[in-house]
C-alpha positions in Angstrom: -0.1 0.3 0.2 1.5 3.4 -1.4 1.1 6.4 0.5 1.4 10.1 -0.4 0.9 13.5 1.4 -0.5 16.5 -0.5 -0.1 19.4 0.8 -3.4 21.7 0.5 -3.0 25.1 -0.3 -5.0 28.0 2.2 -5.2 31.6 1.6 -3.4 31.8 4.9 0.1 29.8 4.5 0.6 29.3 8.1 -2.6 27.0 7.9 -1.9 24.3 5.3 -1.7 21.1 6.1 -0.9 17.7 4.7 -3.7 15.3 4.1 -2.9 12.0 3.3 -4.2 10.5 0.2 -4.1 6.5 -0.2 -3.3 5.4 -3.9 -3.9 2.0 -3.1 -5.1 0.0 -0.9 -5.8 -3.7 -0.4 -8.5 -5.2 1.6 -9.9 -8.7 2.1 -13.1 -9.8 3.7 -13.1 -12.4 6.0 -16.8 -14.7 6.2 -17.7 -18.3 6.9 -20.0 -18.6 3.0 -19.8 -16.3 0.0 -23.9 -17.3 0.2 -26.5 -18.8 2.2 -27.8 -16.6 4.8 -27.9 -12.9 6.2 -24.4 -12.4 6.7 -23.0 -13.9 4.0 -25.3 -11.8 1.6 -23.9 -8.8 3.8 -20.7 -9.3 2.6 -21.1 -10.1 -0.7 -22.9 -6.9 -1.3 -20.3 -4.7 0.5 -17.4 -6.9 -1.7 -19.6 -5.6 -5.1 -19.9 -2.4 -3.2 -15.9 -1.7 -2.9 -15.5 -2.9 -6.3 -17.6 -0.3 -8.1 -15.8 2.3 -5.7 -12.4 1.7 -6.8 -11.1 -0.3 -3.9 -9.1 -3.8 -4.5 -11.0 -6.3 -2.5 -11.1 -9.8 -2.4 -12.8 -12.3 0.1 -11.8 -15.7 1.8 -14.5 -18.4 2.3 -15.0 -21.6 4.4 -16.4 -22.9 1.5 -16.9 -21.1 -1.8 -20.5 -21.3 -2.7 -21.0 -18.6 -5.3 -18.7 -18.3 -9.1 -17.7 -14.8 -8.0 -13.9 -14.5 -8.8 -12.9 -12.8 -6.1 -14.0 -14.8 -3.2 -11.2 -17.9 -2.2 -11.8 -20.7 0.0 -9.3 -21.0 1.9 -10.4 -24.6 3.3 -11.1 -27.5 1.3 -14.4 -29.3 1.4 -13.7 -32.0 3.5 -11.9 -29.6 6.3 -14.7 -27.5 6.2 -17.1 -30.2 7.1 -14.8 -31.8 9.8 -14.8 -28.7 12.0 -18.1 -27.5 11.3 -19.2 -31.3 13.0 -16.1 -31.0 15.4 -16.9 -27.4 16.6 -20.8 -28.1 16.5 -20.9 -31.8 18.2 -19.4 -31.3 21.2 -22.1 -28.7 21.9 -24.5 -31.2 22.4 -23.2 -32.3 25.5 -24.0 -29.0 27.1 -27.0 -27.5 25.2 -30.2 -27.5 27.4 -33.1 -29.8 26.2 -34.3 -27.1 24.0 -32.8 -28.2 20.5 -33.6 -24.3 19.4 -30.2 -23.3 21.2 -28.1 -25.9 19.2 -26.9 -23.4 16.0 -27.6 -20.2 18.9 -24.2 -20.5 20.6 -20.9 -21.2 18.9 -17.6 -22.2 21.4 -15.8 -21.7 18.1 -13.2 -24.2 19.5 -12.6 -25.7 16.3 -11.3 -23.5 13.4 -8.4 -23.3 10.7 -5.4 -21.1 10.7 -5.8 -18.7 7.2 -3.0 -16.5 9.0 -0.1 -17.4 5.8 -3.0 -17.5 2.9 -1.8 -15.3 0.3 -5.4 -13.4 0.4 -4.2 -12.8 3.8 -1.2 -12.0 3.6 -1.0 -10.1 0.4 -3.9 -7.7 2.1 -3.0 -4.1 3.8 -6.3 -4.4 6.2 -8.2 -7.7 7.0 -11.9 -7.0 7.3 -13.6 -9.4 9.7 -17.6 -10.6 9.2 -19.7 -13.6 10.6 -16.3 -16.4 11.2 -18.4 -19.1 12.9 -19.5 -23.0 12.1 -16.2 -24.4 12.0 -14.1 -21.4 10.2 -12.1 -19.5 12.7 -11.7 -20.2 16.1 -10.8 -18.1 18.8 -7.7 -19.2 18.7 -7.4 -18.5 14.7 -8.7 -15.1 15.3 -5.8 -14.7 17.3 -3.5 -15.5 14.9 -4.7 -13.1 12.5 -4.5 -10.0 15.0 -0.8 -11.0 16.1 -0.2 -10.4 12.2 -0.1 -6.7 12.8 -2.9 -5.4 10.4 -5.4 -3.4 10.4 -8.5 -5.3 11.3 -12.0 -4.2 10.7 -14.5 -6.6 12.4 -18.5 -5.7 11.2 -20.6 -7.8 14.0 -23.7 -9.3 12.3 -24.9 -10.4 15.9 -23.4 -10.5 19.3 -21.3 -13.3 19.4 -18.0 -11.1 18.7 -18.5 -9.9 22.6 -20.6 -12.6 24.6 -19.4 -15.5 26.2 -21.0 -17.8 22.5 -24.4 -16.6 22.2 -25.3 -15.3 18.7 -28.3 -13.1 20.5 -28.3 -12.9 24.3 -32.6 -13.0 24.5 -32.6 -10.4 26.6 -29.7 -12.0 29.1 -27.3 -9.2 29.8 -24.6 -11.5 31.7 -21.9 -10.5 29.0 -21.8 -6.7 30.1 -19.5 -8.3 32.9 -18.0 -11.8 32.1 -20.6 -14.2 31.0 -21.4 -17.4 33.5 -24.8 -18.6 34.3 -26.1 -18.8 30.5 -29.6 -19.5 30.1 -28.9 -21.7 26.7 -26.7 -24.2 28.7 -27.9 -27.5 30.4 -26.5 -26.5 33.6 -26.0 -23.2 33.8 -22.9 -22.0 36.9 -20.9 -19.6 37.3 -17.9 -20.9 35.6 -20.0 -22.7 32.5 -18.5 -23.1 29.2 -20.0 -19.6 28.5 -17.5 -18.4 31.7 -14.7 -20.2 29.6 -15.5 -18.9 25.8 -15.5 -15.3 27.5 -12.2 -15.4 29.3 -10.8 -17.1 25.9 -12.2 -13.7 24.0 -11.3 -11.5 26.8 -7.0 -13.2 26.4 -8.0 -13.0 22.6 -8.6 -9.3 22.8 -6.4 -7.8 25.1 -3.2 -7.4 23.8 -5.6 -6.4 20.1 -4.5 -2.8 19.6 -5.1 -2.7 15.8 -8.9 -3.1 16.5 -11.4 -1.5 14.9 -15.2 -2.7 15.7 -18.4 -1.8 13.2 -21.9 -2.9 13.8 -24.6 -2.8 11.6 -27.0 -0.8 13.7 -27.3 1.8 15.8 -28.8 -0.6 18.7 -26.1 -3.3 17.6 -23.4 -0.7 18.8 -25.0 1.1 21.5 -24.9 -3.0 23.0 -21.2 -3.4 22.2 -19.5 -0.3 23.8 -21.4 -1.5 27.0 -19.6 -5.4 27.2 -16.8 -6.5 28.7 -15.2 -7.5 25.7 -15.4 -4.8 23.3 -16.3 -1.8 25.0 -12.8 -0.3 25.3 -12.4 -0.9 21.3 -13.7 2.3 18.9 -16.5 1.4 17.6 -18.8 3.0 14.6 -22.1 2.6 13.5 -21.6 1.5 9.0 -24.9 -0.1 7.5 -25.0 -2.8 5.1 -25.2 -1.9 1.2 -28.0 -3.0 -1.0 -27.8 -2.6 -4.8 -30.8 -0.3 -5.3 -31.0 -1.2 -9.7 -31.8 -5.3 -8.3 -34.0 -4.0 -5.9 -36.4 -1.5 -7.1 -40.2 -0.7 -7.8 -41.7 -3.1 -10.3 -45.2 -3.7 -12.1 -46.8 -5.3 -9.8 -49.7 -7.0 -12.0 -47.1 -8.2 -14.0 -45.0 -10.2 -11.4 -48.2 -11.2 -9.8 -49.0 -13.4 -12.7 -45.3 -14.2 -13.5 -45.6 -15.7 -9.4 -49.0 -17.0 -9.3 -50.3 -14.6 -7.3 -53.8 -13.3 -7.3 -53.8 -10.0 -8.6 -57.0 -8.1 -6.6 -56.1 -9.9 -3.1 -53.9 -8.1 -0.7 -51.1 -10.0 -0.1 -49.1 -10.4 3.0 -45.8 -11.5 2.9 -43.4 -13.2 5.2 -40.1 -14.6 4.6 -36.6 -15.9 6.5 -33.9 -17.6 6.1 -35.4 -20.4 8.4 -39.1 -19.9 9.5 -38.3 -22.0 12.4 -35.8 -20.1 14.0 -37.2 -19.1 16.8 -35.7 -15.3 17.3 -38.3 -15.0 13.9 -41.2 -14.9 15.8 -43.6 -17.0 13.7 -45.9 -17.6 16.5 -46.3 -14.1 16.9 -47.7 -14.1 13.4 -49.5 -16.6 13.3 -51.7 -15.0 16.8 -51.6 -11.8 14.9 -52.6 -12.8 11.9 -55.9 -14.3 13.7 -57.0 -11.3 14.5 -56.9 -10.0 11.1 -58.9 -12.4 10.0 -61.4 -11.8 13.0 -61.0 -7.9 12.0 -61.4 -8.2 8.6 -63.6 -11.3 7.8 -64.4 -12.1 4.2 -61.4 -9.4 2.6 -59.3 -11.0 -0.1 -56.9 -11.3 2.1 -53.6 -14.0 1.2 -50.2 -14.8 2.6 -46.7 -15.3 0.6 -43.8 -17.3 2.5 -40.7 -18.2 1.3 -37.4 -19.6 3.0 -36.6 -22.8 4.7 -39.3 -24.5 6.4 -39.2 -27.9 7.8 -42.0 -27.9 10.5 -44.2 -25.6 10.5 -47.8 -26.0 9.7 -48.9 -23.6 7.0 -52.6 -25.2 8.1 -52.7 -23.0 11.0 -53.0 -19.7 9.4 -56.5 -18.2 8.6 -55.7 -17.1 5.1 -54.9 -19.2 2.0 -51.2 -19.9 1.8 -48.8 -19.4 -1.2 -45.3 -21.3 -0.1 -42.3 -20.9 -2.4 -39.9 -22.4 -0.6 -36.2 -21.0 -0.5 -35.7 -18.4 -3.2 -31.9 -17.8 -3.9 -31.7 -15.1 -6.8 -31.9 -12.0 -5.9 -33.9 -10.3 -9.0 -36.8 -13.0 -8.0 -36.4 -11.9 -4.4 -36.9 -8.3 -6.0 -40.2 -9.5 -8.0 -42.2 -11.8 -4.9 -40.8 -7.9 -2.8 -43.2 -6.0 -5.2 -45.9 -8.5 -5.6 -46.5 -8.0 -1.9 -48.8 -5.3 -0.5 -46.9 -5.1 2.8 -43.8 -7.3 4.5 -44.1 -8.5 7.9 -41.0 -9.0 10.1 -42.1 -10.3 13.5 -38.2 -10.9 14.2 -37.5 -10.7 18.1 -33.9 -10.4 17.9 -31.8 -8.6 14.4 -29.7 -6.4 13.7 -30.1 -4.9 10.6 -32.5 -6.9 8.9 -31.7 -7.5 5.1 -35.2 -8.2 3.9 -36.7 -5.1 5.6 -34.2 -3.4 3.7 -34.7 -5.4 0.7 -38.3 -4.9 0.6 -38.4 -0.8 1.6 -35.6 -0.9 -1.3 -38.7 -2.3 -4.0 -41.3 0.5 -2.5 -42.9 -2.5 0.3 -43.9 -1.0 3.0 -43.1 -3.4 6.6 -44.6 -4.1 9.5 -42.2 -5.2 12.7 -41.7 -5.5 16.1 -39.4 -2.2 17.7 -36.7 -3.7 18.5 -32.8 -4.0 17.6 -31.5 -2.3 15.1 -34.9 -2.5 12.8 -35.9 1.2 14.0 -33.0 2.0 11.8 -35.0 1.2 9.0 -38.7 1.5 9.2 -40.4 5.4 10.0 -43.5 4.6 11.8 -46.2 5.1 10.1 -44.2 6.9 7.2 -42.7 4.1 5.2 -43.9 0.8 7.6 -45.4 0.3 11.1 -42.7 -0.5 14.7 -45.2 -2.8 16.5 -44.8 -2.8 20.7 -42.3 -5.6 21.3 -44.1 -8.8 21.5 -47.4 -7.9 21.4 -49.6 -9.6 18.3 -52.7 -7.3 18.8 -50.1 -4.4 17.7 -48.3 -5.9 14.8 -52.1 -6.9 13.6 -52.8 -3.2 13.9 -49.4 -2.3 11.7 -50.4 -5.4 8.7 -54.2 -3.6 9.3 -52.7 -0.2 9.1 -50.4 -0.8 6.0 -53.1 -3.3 3.9 -55.7 -0.6 4.4 -53.8 3.1 3.6 -55.5 5.4 2.3 -52.3 6.7 0.7 -50.4 3.5 -0.6 -48.2 5.6 -3.0 -46.8 8.2 -0.8 -45.8 4.7 1.6 -44.5 3.2 -1.1 -42.2 6.3 -2.2 -41.1 6.7 1.8 -39.9 3.5 1.7 -37.8 4.1 -1.1 -36.8 7.2 -0.6 -35.2 6.2 3.0 -32.8 3.6 1.5 -32.3 5.6 -1.5 -30.8 8.0 1.3 -29.1 5.6 3.7 -28.2 2.8 2.3 -26.9 2.4 -1.4 -23.6 1.3 -2.6 -22.1 4.6 -2.6 -22.9 5.5 0.5 -22.1 2.7 2.3 -18.6 2.4 0.2 -17.8 5.8 0.9 -17.9 5.1 4.7 -16.0 1.8 4.4 -13.1 3.8 2.1 -13.2 6.9 4.9 -12.6 4.1 7.9 -10.2 2.3 5.9 -8.0 5.4 4.8 -8.4 6.3 8.5 -6.4 3.5 10.2 -4.1 2.9 7.8 
């Protein structure tokens, strides 16, 4: 990385200043995968945004799932699978009897040393994202921090500053040093969460080259109050979105293409995993039953997408069209455009990609007022922020958005929110400014 200083002329010569101009920087993003979830999608979008804005950037992943040439797999498929199993299986002995926590806690005791990989060695800046599921152990993260390169760590959940949970479900033990973890079978002061917290503390104690980025203001504030990351410089920078792909389209045409009733009011719900406790499906079911009582025989239908292994759509009071997993962004954009309202009953979330995607397409969103969601939704302007865990208020929000008098105004406000805050150019500039400041 070459750097030069330019003397900026001023009408008062004594106030001339030297401004560093970075002619070249090479950045490596590090994420477990390049597809298959919220963090991979956000990381890939950042990769493309940075490329569009002149940054020499690559991405290191556990397993490569796309054809993107700037993405490099740093471990083989067999190693990746073995690390995943060896990191995950031991936790079964610790997890509480409710198996829903199985993938909600990561001890990060297995992974791969990627410090010698060329894409790591050649980088001026290492940019960590989500590295769990057997990609990087805490020891592997320490190996990267010890390289002496500036490291940026974008938080996609709470894991970096907890004793292992990705979302704490209201627990605040991470403010001190974890222990007595509700996710564990036998919670106690010196349980697995305390031991994981201590390993992270040892890793971070000497990390003077680390800058934290939170995707939402909420997560940044929580991180600043944590015992692990509270002393680290922290800045909030959102995820970017391609506003050309996610944009308003002909509602009648997309409904016809996807076999969705042209005359019905459409409620859309989606999640990477519909059965995930955090996604709040039970609150949505309750809200929809109230909505049915309120609207009677009004032509209302549901469209649902995402992985669904156990949820019975027959429990919903409206006709349901289930689309399973939608991978192509162009298809997702069409589905958002087919809806009158997108509902996100998530109980814990950072800066949900799906809410941003829906808003970019001009479709208002009803969601709980929690986490980073208020960064996206302006109440009763581009959506509805319902009282946390109130099915009744969530129903009120869905009803409000379905029967809006000024639908065009709400749609325009939804789109404008994204144009004003989350475009590739805006987010890339914030990251470039950050990179330059730490170089």
